[in-house]
MIDO-166789 format. One line per 2 residues: number of its first residue (from 1); their letters; for each residue y, x, z of C-alpha. Coordinates in steps of 0.02 Angstrom, whole numbers. Layout:
! residues N
NUM) a) Y:X:Z  ...
//
This chain:
! residues 378
1) ms) -129:1068:-1342  -58:1216:-1247
3) sd) -146:1310:-1110  2:1265:-997
5) ll) -61:1086:-994  -233:1145:-941
7) da) -152:1244:-801  -61:1086:-752
9) lt) -226:991:-748  -298:1122:-631
11) al) -146:1106:-518  -163:916:-516
13) eq) -345:934:-467  -294:1038:-317
15) qk) -139:939:-265  -186:759:-305
17) gi) -374:768:-291  -397:710:-472
19) sr) -547:789:-557  -497:896:-707
21) di) -654:840:-799  -602:658:-779
23) li) -428:698:-846  -501:794:-995
25) ea) -617:650:-1034  -472:527:-1025
27) ie) -364:636:-1138  -502:652:-1268
29) aa) -526:463:-1272  -338:436:-1289
31) lv) -327:564:-1430  -461:472:-1527
33) ta) -358:312:-1514  -199:407:-1562
35) yk) -283:484:-1714  -344:315:-1779
37) rn) -176:232:-1747  -63:367:-1819
39) fn) -168:415:-1968  -235:243:-2012
41) qa) -414:299:-1993  -556:181:-1951
43) qn) -692:312:-1952  -791:366:-1802
45) vr) -717:525:-1730  -721:632:-1574
47) vd) -598:757:-1506  -652:923:-1432
49) ln) -535:1014:-1311  -566:1199:-1286
51) le) -530:1238:-1105  -521:1426:-1139
53) ng) -379:1431:-1265  -310:1254:-1258
55) sm) -356:1218:-1438  -402:1046:-1502
57) vv) -514:995:-1646  -546:821:-1719
59) ys) -717:788:-1794  -770:640:-1899
61) rk) -944:575:-1858  -1055:494:-1989
63) dv) -1233:431:-1976  -1354:500:-2104
65) ve) -1436:351:-2194  -1541:315:-2346
67) ev) -1415:191:-2419  -1230:194:-2376
69) ed) -1149:27:-2330  -987:94:-2256
71) dr) -933:267:-2313  -812:283:-2166
73) lq) -957:279:-2044  -1107:333:-2147
75) is) -1161:469:-2269  -1312:470:-2383
77) le) -1456:589:-2349  -1427:670:-2520
79) da) -1245:710:-2483  -1286:769:-2309
81) ke) -1418:891:-2374  -1288:967:-2491
83) in) -1192:1015:-2335  -1346:1069:-2237
85) pa) -1526:1049:-2298  -1584:1026:-2118
87) ye) -1509:851:-2103  -1630:704:-2086
89) ig) -1606:515:-2082  -1541:463:-1910
91) dv) -1444:624:-1883  -1256:626:-1854
93) le) -1151:735:-1968  -988:803:-1899
95) qe) -845:873:-2002  -676:936:-1945
97) vt) -533:821:-1994  -394:887:-1882
99) pr) -225:839:-1961  -96:980:-1974
101) nf) 37:889:-1874  -82:817:-1745
103) gr) -27:941:-1612  137:851:-1575
105) ia) 50:683:-1561  -85:761:-1453
107) aq) 42:834:-1333  132:668:-1313
109) ta) -31:574:-1289  -96:700:-1164
111) kq) 65:688:-1064  55:498:-1060
113) vv) -126:500:-1005  -97:628:-869
115) tq) 54:533:-804  -44:370:-801
117) rv) -195:447:-716  -86:532:-586
119) re) -2:366:-550  -171:279:-537
121) ae) -238:415:-424  -88:405:-309
123) rg) -106:216:-300  -289:238:-262
125) li) -253:360:-121  -123:243:-47
127) ye) -245:97:-59  -381:196:29
129) ey) -259:247:164  -197:71:202
131) vd) -358:-27:175  -426:68:326
133) rt) -273:10:425  -305:-175:403
135) dd) -286:-262:572  -173:-123:634
137) iv) 12:-107:675  129:-5:566
139) ng) 313:38:580  426:2:432
141) vi) 605:-21:375  667:-187:306
143) er) 726:-160:128  762:-326:45
145) qd) 707:-506:34  688:-647:-90
147) ar) 645:-831:-76  463:-794:-31
149) ni) 450:-625:53  537:-494:154
151) yi) 495:-321:87  466:-181:210
153) sl) 455:3:166  308:91:248
155) gk) 354:258:171  239:280:21
157) ve) 221:95:-13  308:-71:9
159) aa) 233:-213:111  270:-398:93
161) lp) 306:-510:243  281:-690:178
163) tn) 382:-835:245  232:-909:337
165) eq) 205:-743:427  386:-731:488
167) iq) 436:-784:663  547:-936:652
169) ge) 724:-894:703  696:-706:698
171) vy) 833:-613:602  777:-478:480
173) kp) 922:-362:443  912:-236:299
175) qa) 877:-57:356  819:-118:527
177) ri) 657:-43:593  516:-165:627
179) rv) 335:-168:684  216:-274:581
181) yi) 31:-312:579  -69:-279:420
183) tk) -172:-432:375  -227:-393:197
185) ve) -231:-247:74  -272:-286:-107
187) rt) -290:-174:-261  -184:-235:-407
189) tr) -132:-165:-577  37:-124:-502
191) gp) -38:-32:-356  -94:-85:-182
193) qi) -20:-247:-117  0:-249:72
195) iv) 28:-412:165  96:-400:342
197) sr) 131:-523:482  242:-548:634
199) th) 152:-706:691  -30:-651:693
201) pg) -113:-647:867  -177:-475:818
203) ll) 1:-409:832  3:-457:1015
205) rr) -168:-378:1042  -114:-213:963
207) lf) 49:-209:1062  -48:-226:1225
209) em) -168:-89:1169  -19:25:1138
211) ev) 71:-15:1301  -77:-30:1421
213) pe) -187:127:1432  -323:29:1523
215) if) -343:-85:1371  -342:60:1248
217) eg) -475:150:1349  -583:-6:1365
219) iv) -565:-20:1554  -479:-188:1533
221) ei) -534:-304:1393  -431:-435:1303
223) ks) -545:-587:1296  -438:-713:1201
225) ia) -262:-743:1137  -169:-906:1102
227) re) -1:-884:1020  143:-989:957
229) ag) 243:-847:883  422:-827:937
231) dr) 405:-951:1080  258:-923:1196
233) sk) 88:-842:1206  -57:-835:1327
235) is) -179:-691:1341  -336:-681:1448
237) vy) -396:-513:1513  -546:-450:1610
239) ah) -582:-288:1704  -762:-227:1702
241) ne) -727:-136:1866  -697:-259:2008
243) ei) -579:-137:2092  -456:-146:1947
245) da) -327:-284:1935  -332:-329:1750
247) vg) -177:-438:1756  -79:-311:1858
249) ac) -123:-172:1736  -53:-273:1592
251) vg) 105:-323:1686  143:-147:1744
253) ak) 258:-89:1883  398:-216:1902
255) ga) 340:-296:1740  384:-142:1636
257) rv) 235:-148:1518  242:-332:1474
259) qt) 432:-324:1465  419:-194:1327
261) iv) 309:-312:1226  424:-460:1261
263) ne) 570:-356:1196  473:-308:1040
265) ln) 442:-493:1006  624:-538:1039
267) ge) 597:-633:1201  432:-720:1166
269) ki) 363:-779:1334  194:-710:1380
271) di) 70:-777:1510  -64:-653:1560
273) ve) -211:-735:1648  -376:-674:1716
275) ws) -529:-721:1614  -681:-794:1702
277) ed) -849:-852:1639  -830:-999:1758
279) pv) -735:-1132:1658  -662:-1206:1818
281) vf) -578:-1042:1862  -533:-996:1684
283) va) -452:-1164:1642  -356:-1162:1805
285) na) -293:-986:1770  -249:-1031:1590
287) ls) -131:-1170:1648  -22:-1043:1737
289) ps) 116:-1050:1797  62:-1223:1858
291) qv) -40:-1245:2018  -209:-1330:1998
293) ld) -298:-1436:2130  -462:-1466:2039
295) vi) -549:-1445:1872  -684:-1570:1826
297) vn) -797:-1504:1689  -894:-1603:1556
299) ee) -1015:-1475:1484  -1082:-1591:1347
301) ek) -912:-1626:1269  -842:-1456:1322
303) st) -694:-1545:1400  -607:-1535:1568
305) tv) -500:-1649:1674  -374:-1550:1774
307) vv) -290:-1618:1930  -119:-1547:1975
309) pd) 9:-1590:2110  126:-1730:2058
311) yq) 278:-1617:2055  184:-1491:1946
313) ls) 131:-1614:1809  273:-1578:1689
315) la) 254:-1390:1716  67:-1399:1682
317) ig) 93:-1496:1521  244:-1394:1467
319) kr) 378:-1434:1340  305:-1542:1202
321) gq) 133:-1508:1280  143:-1324:1240
323) na) 71:-1255:1403  -80:-1370:1396
325) rl) -102:-1339:1209  -102:-1150:1228
327) aa) -220:-1160:1378  -342:-1261:1273
329) kl) -334:-1134:1131  -355:-990:1252
331) tg) -508:-1060:1341  -589:-1157:1200
333) wk) -602:-1310:1314  -518:-1479:1291
335) id) -397:-1509:1435  -340:-1677:1503
337) ik) -210:-1658:1640  -193:-1788:1780
339) se) -70:-1795:1923  -143:-1799:2099
341) td) -87:-1980:2123  -167:-2039:1960
343) ar) -326:-1943:1997  -340:-2025:2169
345) el) -313:-2198:2094  -449:-2164:1966
347) gi) -565:-2106:2104  -598:-1936:2023
349) yp) -510:-1836:2158  -559:-1783:2284
351) ne) -748:-1788:2263  -900:-1697:2330
353) ts) -886:-1557:2202  -698:-1537:2209
355) rf) -635:-1366:2251  -458:-1305:2270
357) vq) -415:-1184:2130  -256:-1087:2135
359) ee) -249:-906:2077  -88:-825:2134
361) ka) -114:-677:2018  -165:-783:1869
363) ss) 9:-771:1797  89:-609:1754
365) fd) 264:-607:1692  297:-770:1782
367) di) 283:-678:1949  415:-555:1890
369) ey) 537:-678:1814  479:-854:1856
371) dl) 646:-926:1799  589:-901:1619
373) yq) 481:-1054:1638  593:-1168:1737
375) dd) 644:-1257:1577  463:-1313:1555
377) ee) 490:-1441:1690  630:-1524:1593
//
């Protein structure tokens, strides 16, 4: 083995972060296998690489025993003493058995090992880089797709966007740039496998963190998210400082901040509501953009009965029950919606504990473009 290869190992150690000792150890082990395979040898051998001059020597190793059972692995004490009288039973006798033409095989083997270890090291570095980015947003370029996945180039590695993580109706054009959310990073024999999503609620959370400085700095906190990707989402926020309008911070001037996120999600409607530890207030806010007259709470069953004006009933329920369904997911409370007329007939409204609940600022984007939700009344 030439000294040039050793210089290359040193360079790899500096550039790729691969220990030269690990590479040398791997090459020696591979040379032992190559020796046995190419020279039809079953004996126990070791290979010694001289780091000073790049030379390589193959030694056979035999145990010194009283009675030989396998002459490929053992040598008698009598024969061993003829070589060196100092040998005793249990010692290991080594003799050089380097084949004349082993240099060419050694060079090929060393090259293969180094190439493999470099590839493994690069995969390992990529894995370590992206495993720390799980639950984060990355930018990529759509490359190709098959029946199961869309493949997105992240630069050094390719990520897979499975069918169940794709937004229904969203068009993924080759070479288009896209933001995705990393849900899983796994180490495989072919390198790191990265699974990404466009439907995960975490994508919405990260987008708000990127667009709203108050959220990124922890001044405003995202308490919960309910999302039906590609159609509509609800997000509850809370400001630890009473002087800060949490909903307003997320909406931005003239709706600029939330509009950026809506554009990124190709028109997905977003309700931003104010979180409250009081379930009456929180549930009422969550049903935005509908007005709410009263919220009757059943603590034991963690359920609520919500009374809304008759003309607001369809808006409160939403298309195919979507508004009520998202509000229930957002709050964690079961929600049963009643019209004012039905509630009066049932005798549950008004009552002694009834209180009028209507938060004008509970909705966000609805205040900017309320017409987005007009179809909910259909």
